[in-house]
N, C-alpha and C positions, 0 to 999 in steps of 0.2 A: 568260173565257167564262162567261156565265150558264148555270146548269143547274137543272133541276127539283129542288126540295128532297127529293123522294121517291126520287130516284135514289141508289143506294148509292155511297159513296166509301170508298176504302181507309182514309183517316185517321179516318173517323167510324164504322167498322164494328166490331162485336164478334160473334163466332160463339159461340152457346151450343148445346151438345149435351146434349139432355135424355134421360137414362135409356136410352141405347142399349146395353142390357145383353143378353147372349146369352140368358139364361133368359127374359127378357121377350120378346125377339124370337122365341123359339121358339113363343110363343103367338099370333103374328101369322100371317096368310096368308103362306105361304113366299115367293111371288113378290114380294109387297109388302115383306116384311122385307128381301129381297135387294136390291131397288131402293133402299129407304131407306138401307141400309148403304152400298151402292156410291156413291150420290149424296152422302151425308154424307162419305164418304172423299174424294171429289173436292173438296168444299168445305174439308175439313181440309187437304188438300195445298195447295190454292190459298192458303188463309189463311197457311200456312207460307211459301210463296214470297213473299207480299206483306207479311209481318210484321203480320198482323191477329191480335189476341189471341183466344184461345179459352178458354172456361170449359166445364166438364163437370160434370154431376150424375149421381148414382147413387141410385135409389130403393131403399131398404132393401137395401143390398148384401149384408148377412149372409144374407138369404133369396133375393135375386134375382141374386146374383153380381156380378161386375165388368163393366165396359164391354167390348164386343166387341173382341177383340184386333186386328182389322183397323183399328179406330179408334186404339186406344192405341199401336200400333206407329208411327203417323204423328205422334203428339203430341211436343212438346218436353218435356224433363224438368221444366220449370218450369210446365207447364199445371196450373192449380188444379182439383182434383176436390172437389166438395161432396157429402157424404153427406146424405141426407134421408129423412124418413119422411112429411113433408107432401107433398101432391101438387104444389103450386106451388114452383118453385125459389126463389122470393123468400123463402120461409120457412126455407130452409137457413141455418144460422148463418154470418154474414159474407157471404152472397151479394150482397145489395143494396148493401152498402158496397163490395164488390169491383167490382161493375158500375159504380157511381158513380165509383170511383177510376180507372177506365180513361179517363174523360172522353170517352167515345164515346156517341153518342145513337142510332145505328142498330143495332138488335139483330136478328141473323139467327138464327131458331130452327129446329132440326132435332131429330128424335127421336121418342119414343113415350110414352104413347099420345096421339094427337091430341086426343081428347075429354076427357082427364083432365089429365095433367101439362103438356102443351104448351098447352092451352087456358087453364088457370088461370095459368100463367106469363105467357102473352101478355097476358091481361087485366090482371094486376097490373102488368106493365111499362108497358103503355099508361097505366094509372092514374098511374104514377109519372112520366109525361111522355116516355117513350121512343118512338121510331118503331120499330115492330115489323114485321119481314118474316118471314112463315112460309113455309118452303120446302115446297110441297105434295108434291113428289116425293122428299122426304127426311124425311117423317113417316108414321106409319101408326097404325092401330087394328086391333083384332081383327075388327071388322065395318066394311065399307066405308061403310055409312050413318052410323056414328058419326063417321068422318073427314069425310064430306061435310057433316054438320050442324055439326061443330066448326069447319070452315073457314068456313062461312057465318056462324056466330056471331062468330068472331074478326074477319072482314071487316066485319060490321055494327058492331063496336065500334072499328073504326079500324085494324086490322092490314092490312098489305099482303100479299096472297097472291101468291107468286112461285114460280119453279122454279129448280133449281140452275144451269141454263145462263144464265138471266137474271142471277143473282147474279154468276157468273163474268165475264160480259161487262160488267156495270155496274162491277165492280171495276177492270177494265183500261181501260175507256172506248174504246180504239182499238187497231187492229192494229199500231201502232208502239210500243206499251208494251214495255218491256224484258223483261217476263215473259210476253208474249202467247203465244209458242210453247209454253212450259211449260203455260200455262193451257189453250190450245186442245187440247193433248194429253190433257187430262182429260175431254174430251167423248166420249160413247159414240155 
């Protein structure tokens, strides 16, 4: 069956969690941070069910702490975590090589902040030839307008703006998928 090249596939997807750290989340509007974390958790669980690889970054963990425990509790032991001080994940040591070695071209981005680390990572991954999907209800910024303009800018540069439910349904494709019940159980 022919399919649109922008629809996500299990075999071509890579989930990247950008700096979803508790101390950083505390600086975000509370309801936005809760939504971002809940939706990111759903994507992490689905990726686990579907054997989609996950990479995780932490911005200056010495100062901003570790990734939110609700995320880390869902990750497999072999999930790679990249410490960074640059805003783009692509500057973290070994990150772009690791992405390339997955041999996956569709990158799904979640995390914070939309207008800083997510934006810079998205633009660099687009420049490297990846198809980038930014999950708008699994990212946030301290100010709503920063997220709004970051999403516009990423879309103008070729990123696909999506939501966590679209990602889940694109991954399974149909209601007869063996993991459909588990995936549909992740919807709120």
